[in-house]
Every structure is written in structure tokens, then in C-alpha cells.
C-alpha positions as a LaTeX table, in Angstrom:
\begin{tabular}{lrrr}
\hline
Residue & $x$ (\AA) & $y$ (\AA) & $z$ (\AA) \\
\hline
Met1 & 0.00 & 0.00 & 0.00 \\
Glu2 & 1.25 & 3.44 & $-0.80$ \\
Asn3 & 2.62 & 5.60 & 1.99 \\
Thr4 & 0.57 & 8.67 & 1.08 \\
Phe5 & $-2.94$ & 7.27 & 1.66 \\
His6 & $-5.11$ & 10.01 & 3.22 \\
Val7 & $-8.85$ & 9.94 & 3.84 \\
Cys8 & $-11.38$ & 11.96 & 5.84 \\
Phe9 & $-14.84$ & 10.69 & 6.77 \\
Asp10 & $-17.36$ & 11.96 & 9.32 \\
Asn11 & $-15.19$ & 13.29 & 12.19 \\
Phe12 & $-12.23$ & 11.08 & 11.36 \\
Glu13 & $-8.96$ & 11.64 & 9.51 \\
Phe14 & $-6.45$ & 8.97 & 8.57 \\
Lys15 & $-3.00$ & 9.70 & 7.10 \\
Arg16 & $-0.91$ & 6.64 & 6.41 \\
Gly17 & 2.30 & 8.42 & 5.42 \\
Ile18 & 2.43 & 10.33 & 8.69 \\
Gly19 & 1.02 & 7.41 & 10.69 \\
Phe20 & $-1.85$ & 8.99 & 12.54 \\
Phe21 & $-5.58$ & 8.74 & 13.05 \\
His22 & $-7.68$ & 11.62 & 14.35 \\
Ala23 & $-11.17$ & 11.21 & 15.77 \\
Ser24 & $-13.16$ & 14.38 & 16.48 \\
Gly25 & $-9.92$ & 16.37 & 16.54 \\
Phe26 & $-8.14$ & 14.06 & 18.98 \\
Lys27 & $-5.03$ & 12.18 & 17.90 \\
Ile28 & $-5.26$ & 8.48 & 18.54 \\
Asn29 & $-1.91$ & 6.74 & 18.75 \\
Leu30 & $-1.94$ & 3.45 & 16.89 \\
Lys31 & 0.80 & 0.89 & 16.45 \\
Pro32 & 1.94 & $-0.04$ & 12.93 \\
Lys33 & $-0.15$ & $-3.24$ & 12.78 \\
Glu34 & $-3.21$ & $-1.34$ & 14.00 \\
Leu35 & $-2.67$ & 1.31 & 11.31 \\
Ser36 & $-2.36$ & $-1.42$ & 8.68 \\
Val37 & $-5.57$ & $-3.14$ & 9.78 \\
Leu38 & $-7.42$ & 0.18 & 9.89 \\
Glu39 & $-6.20$ & 1.06 & 6.40 \\
Val40 & $-7.42$ & $-2.27$ & 5.00 \\
Leu41 & $-10.82$ & $-1.74$ & 6.59 \\
Ile42 & $-11.08$ & 1.86 & 5.33 \\
Arg43 & $-10.03$ & 0.90 & 1.79 \\
Asn44 & $-12.60$ & $-1.89$ & 1.78 \\
Ala45 & $-15.49$ & $-0.04$ & 3.45 \\
Gly46 & $-18.73$ & $-1.86$ & 2.78 \\
Lys47 & $-16.94$ & $-5.02$ & 1.68 \\
Leu48 & $-16.12$ & $-8.22$ & 3.48 \\
Val49 & $-12.50$ & $-8.33$ & 4.65 \\
Thr50 & $-11.20$ & $-11.80$ & 5.41 \\
Lys51 & $-8.84$ & $-12.82$ & 8.15 \\
Thr52 & $-6.42$ & $-13.93$ & 5.44 \\
Gln53 & $-6.40$ & $-10.43$ & 3.92 \\
Leu54 & $-5.65$ & $-8.88$ & 7.31 \\
Ile55 & $-2.84$ & $-11.35$ & 7.99 \\
Asp56 & $-1.33$ & $-10.72$ & 4.54 \\
Val57 & $-1.23$ & $-6.97$ & 5.12 \\
Ala58 & $-0.60$ & $-6.48$ & 8.84 \\
Trp59 & 1.36 & $-9.63$ & 9.66 \\
Lys60 & 3.01 & $-9.93$ & 6.24 \\
Gly61 & 2.20 & $-13.65$ & 6.08 \\
Ser62 & 4.08 & $-14.53$ & 9.28 \\
Asn63 & 2.71 & $-17.18$ & 11.57 \\
Thr64 & 0.11 & $-15.75$ & 13.90 \\
Ser65 & $-2.65$ & $-17.07$ & 16.13 \\
Asp66 & $-6.34$ & $-16.17$ & 16.23 \\
Ala67 & $-5.72$ & $-14.58$ & 19.63 \\
Ser68 & $-3.30$ & $-12.02$ & 18.19 \\
Ile69 & $-5.81$ & $-11.00$ & 15.55 \\
\hline
\end{tabular}
């Protein structure tokens, strides 16, 4: 995914390149995996996102358990 992804919706703002998420003007600190998962969900709004898709993006195909997802 490109590093310059930026989207605003309702009272939210997400900037991937800078690595932040704002909700109602408040900065919410997210870890890299959390940012990756959020980006996948935003890019696929209204669509089904599978566990496999999330693992491929956020965990880069590494072994992970259901508990960590």
C-alpha cells in the first residue's frame, strides 16, 4: 500500500504516510499493525475483509494465532 494514503470521513482523519488517526480532533496513537488493519478496513469499506487479507497486510504472512488478531 502506498505511503501517502489520506482519507477523511465523518469526524475522522487517517494519514498513512504520517502514521496517525484523528477522531473528532483528537489524535489516537496506533501501532503499525493497528494502522495497517485500519487502512485495509477503510479501503474496503462496505466489503467483506477476510482474516487472510488482514494477515497478509498487517502480519506480512508470518505465523500468527487467532488470539493475536
